[in-house]
N, C-alpha and C positions, 0 to 999 in steps of 0.2 A: 153628699158626694165626696169621696176621699180626695185628698190633695197631697202633692209631694212637697218636700221642702224646697226643691228646685223651683217649683211653681211659685211658692211664696217669695222666693228670692227674685225671680224674674218679674214679679208684680210689685216688688218693693214693699212687701207687707211685713212689719214687725210682728212677732208672735210670742206666745207663751207655749212652751212644750210641756204637755200634761202627761203624767204617768201616775200609776198607783204603786206605792212602795209601803210594805208592811201595813196595808189596809188604809193608808192615807194618801190623799191627792197631793202630788208635788207638781208645781208649775214653775218652770225655769224660763226667764225672759231671754229672747234672742232678737238681735237686730235683723233687718231684712237681708243684710249681707252675710248672715250666718254666724256672726260672732255672739257668744254668750255675754249677757249684760250683767253688771253689778246692780246694787240697789239704787244707783243714780239714774239708771236707764240711758246713760250717755255712752255711745259706742266708742271704744278705744281705737277701733280700726278706721272708721269713716267719720268720726267726730259729730255724729248726728244725735240729737235728743230723740229717743225712740218712744213710740206710744204703742204699747202692745194691747190691741183690742181684738186680736184673733187668737184662738186657742187651738193648737194642733195636738190632737189626742193620739197617744201611742197605741191604744187598744180600746176595744168596746167598753171595757169596765171604766176607764178614765172618761170616755165620751159620755157614758150614762151619768156620772157624777157632775161633769161640766154642764150637761144639759139641764140638770136640776138647779145648778147655780144660776145659769142664765135665765131660767124660767121663774125662779123664786127669789132672787136677791136683787134689789134695786142697784146695788153696786156693779152687777154684771149685766144689767139690762141691755147695754149697747155693745156687748161682745158677740162675736160669731165664733162657731166652733166646727171642726171637721176632723174626721179620722185621717191619719197619715196613710197614704197609699203605699202598699208594699211593692 
């Protein structure tokens, strides 16, 4: 079921924003407050250490790739994913 970024924010869910660029999956980390994170995953706005276990996919192509990662990679076993609602 698609989800909005506002829903993620209201639920306090940190997330990875997934998209496909030039045929490659790109996942950018975001704090639940909506701030983009750097490699430390510490939010400069709210000073939280974020844990991104939810993947918000920008389109069906990104979703298909993420579903394969979640199903086939032990590193992604505990992740959830959903399309972003338009």
